[in-house]
C-alpha positions as CSV (number, residue, x, y, z in Angstrom):
1,M,12.1,44.3,26.2
2,R,14.4,44.6,23.3
3,F,15.3,48.2,24.2
4,S,16.6,49.7,27.4
5,N,17.1,53.3,26.3
6,L,15.7,55.7,23.8
7,A,18.5,55.3,21.2
8,E,17.9,51.6,21.1
9,L,14.1,52.2,20.8
10,V,14.6,54.5,17.8
11,A,17.1,52.0,16.2
12,L,14.5,49.3,16.6
13,C,11.8,51.4,15.0
14,G,14.1,52.0,12.1
15,Q,15.0,48.4,11.6
16,E,11.3,47.4,11.6
17,G,9.9,50.4,9.9
18,K,7.5,51.0,12.7
19,P,6.5,54.0,14.9
20,I,7.3,53.8,18.6
21,Y,3.7,52.8,19.5
22,E,3.8,49.7,17.3
23,V,7.1,48.6,18.7
24,M,5.8,49.1,22.3
25,I,2.6,47.1,21.5
26,D,4.8,44.3,20.0
27,E,7.0,44.3,23.1
28,H,4.0,44.2,25.5
29,V,2.5,41.3,23.5
30,H,5.8,39.4,23.7
31,E,6.3,40.1,27.4
32,T,2.8,39.2,28.6
33,G,1.7,36.6,26.1
34,A,-1.5,38.5,25.6
35,T,-3.0,39.1,22.2
36,R,-2.7,42.4,20.4
37,A,-6.4,42.9,20.8
38,T,-6.3,42.3,24.5
39,V,-3.4,44.7,24.9
40,L,-5.2,47.4,22.9
41,Q,-8.4,46.8,25.0
42,Q,-6.5,47.2,28.2
43,M,-5.1,50.5,27.1
44,T,-8.4,51.6,25.8
45,E,-9.9,51.0,29.3
46,S,-7.2,53.2,30.8
47,F,-7.9,55.9,28.2
48,D,-11.5,55.8,29.2
49,V,-10.7,56.4,32.8
50,M,-8.5,59.3,31.8
51,M,-11.2,60.9,29.8
52,K,-13.7,60.5,32.6
53,S,-11.4,62.2,35.0
54,V,-10.9,65.1,32.6
55,E,-14.7,65.4,32.2
56,R,-15.4,65.1,35.9
57,G,-13.1,67.9,36.8
58,L,-14.6,70.2,34.2
59,T,-18.2,69.5,35.0
60,E,-18.4,68.9,38.8
61,D,-17.6,71.1,41.7
62,I,-14.4,69.2,42.7
63,R,-12.8,69.9,46.1
64,S,-10.0,68.0,47.7
65,F,-10.6,66.3,51.1
66,S,-8.2,68.9,52.7
67,G,-10.3,71.7,51.2
68,L,-7.1,73.4,49.8
69,T,-7.7,72.8,46.1
70,G,-10.4,72.5,43.5
71,G,-12.2,74.5,40.9
72,D,-9.2,75.9,39.1
73,A,-9.7,73.5,36.1
74,K,-13.2,74.9,35.5
75,R,-12.0,78.5,35.8
76,V,-9.3,77.9,33.2
77,Y,-11.5,76.0,30.9
78,E,-14.2,78.7,31.0
79,Y,-11.6,81.3,30.4
80,A,-10.3,79.4,27.3
81,Q,-13.8,79.4,25.8
82,K,-13.7,83.2,25.6
83,G,-11.1,82.9,22.8
84,K,-8.8,85.6,24.2
85,T,-6.1,83.6,25.9
86,L,-2.5,84.5,25.5
87,L,-1.4,80.9,24.9
88,G,-4.2,80.2,22.4
89,K,-7.3,78.0,23.0
90,Q,-5.6,74.6,22.5
91,A,-2.8,75.1,25.0
92,T,-5.1,76.7,27.5
93,E,-7.6,73.9,27.3
94,A,-4.7,71.4,27.7
95,V,-3.8,73.3,31.0
96,A,-7.5,73.1,32.1
97,M,-7.7,69.4,31.4
98,A,-4.4,68.6,33.1
99,L,-5.6,70.5,36.2
100,S,-8.9,68.7,36.0
101,T,-7.4,65.3,36.2
102,S,-5.1,66.3,39.0
103,E,-8.0,67.8,41.0
104,V,-9.9,64.6,40.7
105,N,-6.8,62.8,42.1
106,A,-6.6,65.2,45.0
107,A,-10.3,64.5,45.7
108,M,-9.5,60.7,45.8
109,G,-11.2,60.1,42.5
110,L,-10.1,57.5,39.9
111,V,-7.2,58.4,37.7
112,V,-4.5,56.7,35.7
113,A,-1.0,57.1,37.0
114,T,1.0,58.3,34.1
115,P,3.5,57.6,35.4
116,T,2.4,58.6,38.9
117,A,-0.7,59.9,40.6
118,G,1.2,63.1,41.3
119,S,1.7,63.7,37.6
120,C,-1.5,62.1,36.3
121,G,-2.8,65.2,34.6
122,I,-0.2,65.9,32.0
123,L,-0.8,63.1,29.5
124,P,-4.6,63.3,29.6
125,G,-4.4,67.1,29.3
126,V,-2.3,66.8,26.1
127,L,-4.2,64.0,24.6
128,S,-7.5,65.7,25.2
129,S,-6.3,68.9,23.5
130,L,-5.0,66.9,20.5
131,K,-8.3,65.3,20.0
132,E,-9.7,68.6,19.0
133,S,-6.7,70.3,17.4
134,L,-5.6,67.2,15.3
135,G,-9.0,65.6,15.0
136,A,-7.5,62.5,16.5
137,T,-9.8,59.5,17.0
138,E,-10.0,57.5,20.2
139,E,-8.0,54.7,18.5
140,Q,-5.2,57.1,17.6
141,L,-5.0,58.6,21.0
142,V,-4.8,55.1,22.5
143,L,-1.9,54.4,20.3
144,G,-0.3,57.6,21.5
145,M,-0.5,56.2,25.0
146,F,1.8,53.4,23.9
147,T,4.3,56.0,22.7
148,A,4.2,57.6,26.1
149,A,4.5,54.2,27.8
150,A,7.7,53.4,25.9
151,V,9.3,56.7,27.1
152,G,8.0,56.1,30.6
153,F,9.5,52.6,30.6
154,V,12.9,53.9,29.7
155,V,12.8,56.7,32.3
156,A,11.7,54.4,35.0
157,N,14.4,51.8,34.3
158,N,17.2,54.3,33.8
159,A,16.4,57.0,36.4
160,S,13.3,57.4,38.6
161,I,9.6,58.3,38.4
162,S,9.4,58.8,42.1
163,G,9.2,62.2,43.8
164,A,10.7,60.7,46.9
165,G,13.6,59.3,44.9
166,G,14.3,62.1,42.5
167,G,12.2,65.1,43.2
168,C,9.3,66.5,41.1
169,Q,11.5,66.3,38.0
170,A,11.1,62.6,38.2
171,E,7.3,62.8,38.3
172,V,6.2,65.9,36.4
173,G,9.3,65.7,34.3
174,S,8.8,62.1,33.2
175,A,5.1,62.8,32.4
176,T,6.0,65.8,30.4
177,A,8.5,63.8,28.3
178,M,6.0,61.0,27.8
179,A,3.3,63.4,26.6
180,A,5.7,65.3,24.3
181,A,6.7,62.1,22.6
182,A,3.1,61.0,22.2
183,A,2.1,64.3,20.7
184,V,4.8,64.1,18.1
185,E,3.8,60.7,16.9
186,L,0.1,61.7,16.9
187,A,1.0,64.7,14.7
188,G,2.8,62.4,12.2
189,G,6.3,62.9,13.4
190,S,9.1,60.3,13.3
191,P,10.3,58.2,16.3
192,E,13.5,60.3,16.3
193,Q,11.5,63.5,16.6
194,A,9.4,61.9,19.3
195,I,12.5,61.2,21.5
196,Q,13.9,64.6,20.8
197,A,10.7,66.1,22.0
198,A,11.0,64.0,25.2
199,G,14.5,65.2,25.7
200,L,13.7,68.8,25.1
201,A,10.8,68.8,27.5
202,L,12.5,66.8,30.2
203,K,15.7,69.0,30.4
204,N,13.6,72.0,31.1
205,V,12.4,70.6,34.4
206,L,15.7,69.3,35.6
207,G,16.2,70.2,39.2
208,L,12.5,70.6,40.0
209,V,12.0,69.8,43.6
210,C,9.2,67.8,45.3
211,D,7.9,70.1,48.1
212,P,4.2,69.3,48.7
213,V,2.5,71.5,51.2
214,A,1.4,69.5,54.2
215,G,2.7,66.4,52.4
216,L,-0.4,66.3,50.2
217,V,-0.4,65.8,46.4
218,E,-2.1,69.2,45.9
219,I,0.1,72.3,46.3
220,P,2.0,72.8,44.1
221,C,1.5,69.5,42.4
222,I,-1.8,70.3,40.6
223,I,-0.6,73.6,39.1
224,R,2.7,71.9,38.0
225,N,0.6,69.4,36.0
226,G,-1.0,72.3,34.2
227,F,2.4,73.8,33.3
228,G,3.7,70.4,32.3
229,S,1.0,70.0,29.6
230,V,2.1,73.3,27.9
231,L,5.8,72.3,28.2
232,A,5.0,69.0,26.5
233,L,3.3,70.7,23.6
234,A,6.1,73.2,23.3
235,G,8.7,70.4,23.2
236,A,6.6,68.5,20.6
237,D,6.3,71.6,18.4
238,M,10.1,72.3,18.6
239,A,10.9,68.7,17.7
240,L,8.4,68.7,14.8
241,A,10.1,71.9,13.5
242,G,13.5,70.1,13.5
243,V,14.9,71.3,16.8
244,R,17.1,68.7,18.5
245,S,18.4,68.4,22.0
246,V,22.1,69.0,21.9
247,I,22.4,66.7,24.9
248,P,21.0,63.4,23.7
249,P,17.7,62.4,25.4
250,D,19.3,59.4,27.1
251,E,21.9,61.6,28.6
252,V,19.2,64.0,29.8
253,I,17.5,61.1,31.6
254,L,20.9,60.2,33.2
255,A,21.3,63.8,34.2
256,M,17.9,63.7,35.9
257,Y,18.9,60.6,37.8
258,N,22.1,62.1,39.0
259,I,20.4,65.4,40.0
260,G,17.9,63.4,42.0
261,K,20.6,61.7,43.9
262,Q,22.2,65.0,44.7
263,M,19.0,66.5,46.0
264,P,18.7,66.9,49.8
265,V,16.0,64.8,51.5
266,E,14.2,68.1,52.4
267,L,13.3,68.5,48.7
268,R,12.2,65.0,47.9
269,E,8.6,64.6,49.0
270,T,9.2,65.0,52.7
271,A,7.4,68.4,53.1
272,L,10.5,69.6,55.0
273,G,11.7,72.3,52.5
274,G,10.7,74.4,49.5
275,L,7.1,75.7,49.4
276,A,6.1,73.3,52.2
277,D,8.4,75.1,54.5
278,T,7.2,78.7,53.8
279,P,5.2,80.5,56.4
280,T,2.0,80.0,54.4
281,G,2.8,76.4,53.8
282,R,3.2,75.8,57.5
283,K,0.0,77.7,58.3
284,L,-1.9,75.5,55.9
285,E,-0.4,72.4,57.4
286,K,-1.6,73.4,60.9
287,Q,-5.0,74.2,59.5
288,I,-5.2,70.6,58.3
289,Y,-3.5,68.6,61.0
290,G,-3.7,70.9,64.1
291,D,-0.9,72.4,66.1
292,D,1.3,69.3,66.4
293,T,3.3,70.2,63.3
294,K,6.6,71.8,62.6
295,E,6.9,75.5,63.3
296,A,7.9,77.7,60.3
């Protein structure tokens, strides 16, 4: 790759007069030796999987294998159709679609890790909502996935996308930044505005811990995907309005990395602290695994 951070990415876009997604496609073609058509087809296939997971969670009675989660996506989507939501129909539908994909993941369904299975709902939730609000075509939404991929590449190589390595900020935070950048370019924003959106979104989940109840990617993971979709849209709108992150986006990513290193192991996907260690969290753990579990 000819860029290792977001500043270099924006500079490359400026030098070549291209949006982020075109630079990322070029880089992928160069790195893999595949044709542009092949690269686009591969991403289109991933997009199709995303959209099927969104649809499945909204149309089927999804329940996780543990029985702890399922059905919230349909509840929120049906509520959105009433037209009286506080967030507005678009944002509320984004929440529903993010929940949908995450519920499918919890039910062991097929999803696209963007960048992880634990944060798989945010990007499809945002993309699905933009399909309606912007009138974006499938081809445009696929291009937006390349914008997201470029941001994800930078985060993964400069920090972490692992809950075990950096807490939930590394999973939901990374996905939120990816979706925010994609939304900006899909709305016609510049590469600079796209990375500003990523920085704005990411810095608002710094410190978010990974505390899955019973060690499962369900509670609170699914709900956090729903909130992440709204945060991504908020970050995108701020950036499009001209708001900039005072702390440069690359420094936000570095801060996330350092915060992750400072997090105790109890708050990094071990189910030893946070919500997992509440009385209700331990009760649910016993319900699933029996009595041979840690007492609250």
